[in-house]
N, C-alpha and C positions, 0 to 999 in steps of 0.2 A: 658689086658696089666698090670703090674704092674708097679708104678714109684714111683717119690716126686715128691711132689710140694712145693718147695720154694719160699720164699720171706727175702729179708731185705731191714733194714730200716737204714740208714747212721745220720750218726751227723752233718755231710758237704756236702757238692757235689760234694766232694772226695770218690770214689764209697771205697775204703777201706774201711773206717770210719764207721764200721759197729756195731749196736748199740742194735737191738736186729733180733733176727732169729724167723723165723716161716717154722715147717716140718711137712707135714704131707707124712706118707705113705699109697699108697692103694697094698694092695691083690684081687687077683681077685676078683676087682670091688665095695672092701669095706673098707673103712679106717679105718687102725688097731693101728694107733700109731699117735698124736700128739705131737710135740714138740712147745715150746717157750722159747724163750733161748736170759737172758741181755747178752751185750755185751760189755767193755768197750772197746770206742775207743782208736785209738791211742791217748797220753798225756789228753786223756777224757778229749776232748776238744769238744762245741759246737755250732752250728751257733744256736741262739736265734733264727730263723726266724723254722728251721727244727725243734726244742723241739717244736713250735705254731703247728707244723704240725703232727709231731705223739707222741707228752706229755713226750718224755725219754727226760731224764736233765742228768747230770754230777751226781747229786745227788744220782740219778735212780742207776750207774753202776759205779759207788764212789768203791763199795768191788766186779763188777761183774768178771765174766774171761774173759782175752783176751781172738780173735781168734783166736791167735796158740793155746791156751788152750782151747778150745771143740773143736777143729778139730777133736779127734779123738771120740768124741761122734755123730760127725754129716759125717764123711769120712763116714762109711758103707749106706749113706743115700742116697751119691751121687755116685760114683765111680762104674764105668761097669752097672752102675740104669739109667731108664729112667729120665730123675729128668725137670719138669713142670715148668714155670713163664710163669709172663704176665707182655708181654714188653722185657722178658730176652734179646733177643741178644743187646735189648739197654743199661739193666739195669743189674738186677738179679747175670746173667750168670758172668757181666764185673762184678759187685761186688766182687763175687763166687773168682775170675781168679787172681782180685788186691793183695785182704787181702791175700791169698796164697804166688804170690809173693813178697810181703812184709815181712811174716815172713818167707821167704824160704821152703814155702811147696813145695811141685811137684804138680802140675797140672793133676788130672786125669782123668781118661778118660770117659767118661761120655756123654748122648746121648743129647744132648737138645729138647724141645719142647715150645714151646710159642702158650699159650692160642689168647693173639693177634692177630700175625699172621694170627689164625683157625678162630678168628671167629671179625677181623678185628676194637672194639667197646673199649672206654673204660669200666673199669674194673667196678666204678658205675652201667652205663647205661646196661652195662649185669646181674650184681646184680640183680638190678630190674627186668627185662626183665625175667630174669630165679627164682627169685623169690629166689633167695638167699641171706642170714642173710650176712649182710660186714658193721663190723664194719675198713672200709678204715683206711690204714696207722696204723694197728695194723698188725704185722707180720704172727701172726696164724692167724689171722681171714681172710689175703689176702691169706696165701698160701692156706687155708680150699677153699674160693671163684672158686681156680687157680683147685684146684683138680674135687670138683663140677662142673666145668666147663668143664675138659679134661674130665671125665667121661663122662657129660651128649654127647660130639664128639662123646667118643670110641662107644658108647651103640647103639645112633642109626645117625652115621656118617654124621650131621645137622649139621647147625651154628645156 
């Protein structure tokens, strides 16, 4: 199965405050493309606690594009695609859709897959179990981990 693994980091608890996007495209079981994009959240406002988690601050995204501006670049990875996230139904898919609503962009059709629902464990624990390198809360590193976990599941059908 071809798919895109996606992860978002946010500046505040409000899910539409995306400040980093990580995308990993998988075609025929191979990672073919990786994107890490810094995004300026609305008003470039951050909660200090969130900066402490992912290391992204207003200074780092001062000149970054808005989510609306990067949507053209990431839309082909999502529309009518299989999209994989970890705990996506509680976070990443909601963040995507809330950001789209904020900018009055139509939410595309896409098929949602969640590695948390498949494995039932936290990302750090799974990466340790499956020997997957992880720089947790870096959106690209997280998305790459999701991709590897989902490929493992698709190839072996095992948890």
